[in-house]
Structures are given as structure tokens and as C-alpha cells.
C-alpha positions as CSV (number, residue, x, y, z in Angstrom):
1,M,-25.1,29.8,1.7
2,T,-27.6,28.0,-0.3
3,E,-26.9,24.2,-0.8
4,T,-26.9,25.1,-4.5
5,G,-24.5,28.0,-3.4
6,A,-21.4,25.6,-1.4
7,T,-22.0,23.3,-4.9
8,L,-20.8,25.5,-7.4
9,A,-18.4,26.6,-5.1
10,A,-17.5,23.4,-4.5
11,A,-17.2,22.6,-8.2
12,V,-15.1,26.3,-8.7
13,Q,-12.4,25.1,-6.8
14,R,-12.1,21.0,-7.7
15,A,-11.7,23.1,-11.1
16,D,-9.3,25.5,-9.9
17,V,-7.1,21.9,-8.3
18,L,-7.6,20.4,-12.0
19,V,-6.5,23.9,-14.0
20,E,-2.8,23.8,-11.1
21,A,-2.4,20.0,-11.3
22,L,-2.8,20.0,-15.0
23,P,1.3,21.0,-15.8
24,F,1.9,17.4,-13.8
25,I,-1.1,15.3,-15.8
26,K,1.1,16.3,-18.6
27,Q,4.4,15.2,-17.7
28,F,3.7,12.2,-15.8
29,A,0.7,11.1,-18.3
30,G,1.5,7.2,-18.8
31,Q,4.0,6.8,-15.7
32,I,4.1,4.4,-13.0
33,V,3.7,6.2,-10.3
34,V,4.3,4.4,-6.9
35,V,2.2,5.3,-3.3
36,K,2.7,4.4,-0.4
37,L,0.2,3.6,2.2
38,G,1.1,3.2,5.5
39,G,-1.5,1.6,7.9
40,S,-1.0,4.6,10.1
41,A,-3.0,7.0,7.1
42,I,-5.1,4.1,6.9
43,D,-6.0,4.0,10.7
44,A,-6.4,7.5,10.6
45,G,-9.1,7.3,7.7
46,S,-7.1,8.9,5.5
47,A,-7.0,6.2,2.7
48,R,-9.9,7.1,1.7
49,S,-9.1,10.1,0.2
50,V,-5.9,8.8,-1.2
51,L,-7.9,6.2,-3.1
52,Q,-9.3,8.6,-4.4
53,D,-6.9,10.3,-5.6
54,V,-4.9,7.7,-6.9
55,V,-8.5,6.6,-9.1
56,L,-7.9,10.1,-10.1
57,L,-4.3,9.7,-11.5
58,R,-5.5,6.3,-13.1
59,L,-8.2,8.3,-15.1
60,V,-5.6,10.9,-16.5
61,G,-3.1,8.9,-17.4
62,M,-1.0,7.4,-15.0
63,R,-0.2,4.4,-13.6
64,P,-0.5,4.4,-10.4
65,V,0.9,1.8,-8.0
66,I,0.1,1.6,-3.7
67,V,2.3,-0.3,-1.8
68,H,0.4,-0.5,1.5
69,G,1.2,-1.6,4.9
70,G,-0.8,-1.8,7.9
71,G,0.5,-2.2,11.3
72,P,-1.9,-0.4,13.5
73,E,-4.1,-3.0,12.7
74,I,-1.4,-5.6,13.0
75,S,-0.8,-4.3,16.7
76,A,-4.6,-4.7,17.2
77,W,-4.7,-8.1,16.6
78,Q,-1.9,-8.9,18.5
79,A,-3.7,-7.2,21.1
80,R,-6.5,-9.5,20.7
81,L,-4.9,-12.6,20.5
82,G,-2.4,-12.1,23.8
83,L,0.5,-11.7,21.4
84,E,3.3,-9.5,22.5
85,T,4.3,-5.7,20.5
86,K,7.4,-4.8,20.4
87,F,9.8,-2.5,18.2
88,I,13.2,-1.5,18.4
89,N,14.5,1.5,16.4
90,G,10.8,2.0,14.5
91,M,10.5,-1.5,13.4
92,R,8.5,-4.4,14.6
93,V,10.0,-7.2,15.9
94,T,8.5,-9.8,13.5
95,D,8.3,-13.9,15.2
96,E,6.9,-16.3,13.3
97,A,3.6,-15.8,15.1
98,T,3.5,-11.7,14.7
99,M,5.2,-13.0,10.5
100,E,2.0,-14.9,10.4
101,L,-0.5,-12.4,11.2
102,A,0.7,-9.5,9.1
103,R,0.4,-11.8,6.2
104,M,-3.5,-12.4,7.4
105,V,-3.5,-9.3,8.0
106,L,-2.1,-7.9,5.2
107,T,-3.2,-9.2,2.6
108,G,-6.4,-11.2,4.1
109,K,-7.8,-7.8,5.5
110,V,-6.0,-4.6,4.8
111,G,-5.4,-5.4,0.8
112,P,-9.1,-6.7,-0.1
113,E,-10.3,-3.3,2.0
114,L,-8.2,-1.2,-0.3
115,V,-9.3,-3.2,-3.6
116,A,-12.9,-2.6,-2.5
117,G,-12.0,0.7,-1.9
118,I,-11.1,1.0,-5.0
119,H,-14.0,-0.2,-7.4
120,A,-16.3,1.6,-4.8
121,L,-15.0,4.6,-6.7
122,G,-15.3,3.3,-10.2
123,G,-11.7,2.2,-10.3
124,S,-9.9,-1.0,-10.9
125,A,-7.2,-2.9,-8.7
126,I,-6.0,-6.0,-7.7
127,G,-4.6,-6.9,-4.9
128,L,-0.8,-9.1,-4.7
129,S,1.6,-9.4,-1.8
130,G,5.2,-8.8,-2.7
131,E,6.0,-13.3,-1.7
132,D,3.4,-13.7,-4.9
133,G,5.8,-14.0,-7.6
134,P,7.9,-13.4,-6.2
135,I,7.3,-9.2,-6.4
136,I,9.4,-8.5,-3.0
137,W,12.9,-10.2,-2.8
138,T,14.1,-10.0,0.8
139,T,17.1,-9.8,2.8
140,P,16.8,-10.5,6.8
141,H,17.3,-7.1,8.1
142,G,19.0,-9.7,10.5
143,S,22.0,-9.8,8.2
144,D,23.5,-6.9,8.8
145,G,24.0,-8.3,12.9
146,D,20.4,-6.9,14.3
147,A,18.9,-10.2,14.4
148,E,17.1,-9.1,17.0
149,L,14.2,-8.2,14.3
150,G,13.2,-11.4,13.5
151,Y,11.5,-12.6,10.1
152,V,12.2,-8.5,9.4
153,G,13.4,-7.8,5.5
154,V,15.1,-5.5,3.6
155,V,14.0,-5.0,0.2
156,D,16.8,-6.8,-2.1
157,H,15.0,-6.7,-5.7
158,V,12.0,-6.2,-7.0
159,D,10.3,-7.7,-10.6
160,A,8.3,-5.7,-12.0
161,E,7.0,-7.9,-14.8
162,P,3.9,-9.4,-12.2
163,I,3.3,-5.7,-11.4
164,L,3.4,-4.2,-14.7
165,S,0.9,-7.1,-15.9
166,V,-1.7,-5.8,-13.8
167,V,-0.9,-2.4,-14.4
168,E,-1.2,-2.6,-18.7
169,A,-4.8,-4.6,-18.1
170,G,-5.7,-1.2,-16.6
171,R,-5.6,-2.3,-13.3
172,I,-4.6,-0.5,-10.2
173,P,-1.5,-2.7,-8.3
174,V,-2.3,-2.8,-4.5
175,I,0.6,-4.2,-2.9
176,A,1.1,-5.5,0.3
177,S,4.7,-5.1,2.1
178,L,5.7,-8.3,2.7
179,G,8.5,-9.9,1.0
180,L,10.5,-13.4,0.1
181,G,13.9,-14.5,1.2
182,R,16.3,-16.2,-1.0
183,D,16.0,-19.1,2.2
184,G,11.9,-19.1,0.8
185,H,11.0,-17.7,4.3
186,S,8.1,-14.3,4.5
187,Y,9.7,-11.4,5.6
188,N,7.6,-7.9,7.1
189,I,9.3,-5.0,5.7
190,N,8.5,-1.8,7.6
């Protein structure tokens, strides 16, 4: 197939996908759509594809919000710094040093990279953390008797106002999965 033929075939395929998506676009136009972008998807190189989809959602009238993780990146930094990586039932044990590292990785590296990726694709985004506002209030996971996890939080309440103000400004909120406890401490949200 020639280069022109391949380009035409790709354009037809994209058009077919959009026609198939039209009922969903109509149904969800104006709606907030929360997209969880896990650290494993980011690590596997899927982030660009997801960000393209999120920018498209915004362009067709939906109001996407991204909540992101960064587990593999946190683990890589733990290894670089000689910190032990430990999981219990799939949840990262988060001591004081790990919490500090998680905050730095999620809000200083992963979040800004996602925001930059959205801007590179023609979208507009603002990076936030669940601690900002605070947007995400958490209860310590250990409050149910599992204190071994340390500073791991369970979402207790979400204050949508800061998120909605970003959405209403026409931007895509990119929120790091951290929260604030009523005790004033930051918590990692698995």
C-alpha cells in the first residue's frame, strides 16, 4: 500500500470510530468524566494514548478529570535511594520517608509530565494534588486495625469545588492520588 493509501485508510478508520462513538458523545456531552490513570499504565507507555483520548473527550464537549498514580516511579526512586519497597495485600507500605518521596514523585514529576503531555496535544491542564484545597480528605487505612500500612489513606470525602473551578475554566484537572487526613498528615491513596 502506498503512503497516501495508508494515510487515507487511517483517516477512514478514525472516521468510523467517531461515527460509532457519536451516541456516547451525545449522551455524555457536558458531563464530568473521571479517568484513573494508574502508574502501571504510565510506566507501560500508555499515557500518551490515554492523554490523546482525554483531550478528544474535552474537545467533543465532555469535562474530563484525571486522577493519577505513579507506583512504579515511586518504587524506582525508592530503589535509587536505598529505601525498602514493601506491599501488603497489593498496597504500598508508606512510612514517613516513603510518603515524602511519593509526594515528590507524584506532584513534582508524574503530574507535571502528564500536564505537559496534555499541552503538547493541544489541550489545557492544571496539575493538582488531593492535598490541595484539600480536595481529598482521607481516613488512615490503619483506622480499621491495619496500622502496618503506615500513611495509607482511604478516601473519606472529596471537595469538588476546586476541581469544578478548573473544569469551568475549560481546563483538565490532573490530580495526584494523595489526600489529607483530619490529623493534618498527608496520605498515599492506593
